[in-house]
C-alpha positions in Angstrom: 7.5 5.3 -16.3 5.3 2.7 -14.7 1.6 2.8 -14.4 0.0 1.6 -11.1 -3.5 0.5 -10.4 -4.7 -0.3 -6.9 -7.6 -2.6 -6.1 -9.1 -4.5 -3.1 -10.4 -1.7 -1.0 -13.9 -1.8 0.5 -16.0 -1.6 3.7 -15.0 -3.8 6.6 -15.9 -4.0 10.3 -13.3 -3.2 12.9 -11.1 -6.3 13.6 -11.5 -7.5 10.0 -9.0 -7.9 7.2 -8.5 -6.7 3.7 -5.9 -7.4 1.1 -4.9 -4.6 -1.3 -3.2 -5.1 -4.6 -1.3 -2.8 -6.9 -0.7 -3.9 -10.5 2.2 -2.3 -12.3 2.6 -2.0 -16.1 5.3 -0.3 -18.2 8.9 -0.3 -17.1 10.2 -3.3 -15.1 8.4 -3.5 -11.8 11.3 -5.3 -10.1 13.6 -2.3 -10.5 11.6 -0.2 -8.0 11.3 -0.1 -4.3 7.5 0.0 -3.7 5.4 1.8 -1.0 2.0 2.1 0.3 0.6 5.4 1.5 -2.7 6.5 2.8 -4.7 9.7 3.2 -7.6 10.1 5.5 -10.1 12.9 5.1 -8.7 16.2 6.2 -5.3 14.7 6.9 -2.0 14.7 5.1 -0.8 11.7 3.1 0.9 9.2 5.4 3.5 6.7 4.5 2.5 3.2 5.5 5.0 0.6 4.3 7.9 0.0 1.9 9.4 -3.1 0.4 12.8 -3.2 -1.5 13.2 -4.4 -5.0 13.9 -8.0 -4.1 11.3 -8.2 -1.4 14.0 -9.1 1.1 13.4 -6.2 3.4 10.3 -4.4 4.6 9.6 -1.3 6.6 6.4 -0.1 8.4 5.0 2.9 10.1 4.6 2.4 13.8 0.8 2.8 13.4 0.5 -0.3 11.3 3.4 -2.5 12.5 2.4 -6.0 13.5 -1.0 -5.6 11.7 -0.1 -4.9 8.1 2.2 -6.9 5.8 3.6 -5.6 2.6 4.7 -8.1 -0.1 5.4 -8.3 -3.8 5.3 -10.8 -6.7 7.8 -9.5 -9.2 6.8 -12.3 -11.7 3.2 -10.9 -11.7 4.2 -7.2 -11.4 2.0 -6.9 -8.3 2.4 -5.3 -4.9 0.2 -6.4 -1.9 -0.8 -5.0 1.4 -2.4 -7.5 3.8 -4.2 -5.5 6.5 -5.4 -7.4 9.6 -7.0 -6.2 12.9 -8.3 -3.1 11.1 -9.3 -0.1 13.2 -11.6 2.8 12.3 -8.5 5.0 12.2 -7.2 3.0 9.3 -10.0 4.5 7.1 -8.4 6.2 4.2 -7.6 6.2 0.5 -4.7 3.9 0.0 -2.1 4.5 -2.7 0.9 2.6 -4.0 3.9 4.4 -5.2 7.4 3.7 -6.5 10.6 5.0 -5.0 12.3 5.8 -1.7 12.0 8.7 0.7 12.7 12.0 -1.1 12.3 10.4 -4.5 8.8 9.0 -4.9 7.9 8.8 -8.5 4.8 7.1 -9.8 1.5 6.9 -8.0 -1.7 5.0 -8.5 -5.2 6.5 -8.3 -6.0 5.0 -4.9 -8.5 2.6 -3.4 -10.8 3.5 -0.6 -10.7 1.5 2.7 -13.5 2.1 5.2 -13.4 0.5 8.6 -16.7 0.7 10.6 -16.7 0.6 14.4 
């Protein structure tokens, strides 16, 4: 098991930037592919981005491609999501999670991101 704690959310104006962090503890962070998800009010949870264990490959939802960047620091057991050119529709609770499609395992408690127009 690994415990995940997100931070870095907040209120930002449209066009602004935020950097989310996800600190992992427990089993070795570097053995997991890592993901960011988000859930807006009244909507289903949406996958946002994934990074493989080494950090060598990344994948993005079309809705965030070219605006968001996922990265990781395995030495510091930390996952990041750099969010640029934020839009009001990016408003959601953002979660980090371990795993791959069909096998997501551990989840954090989430951090709120609110983008004002």
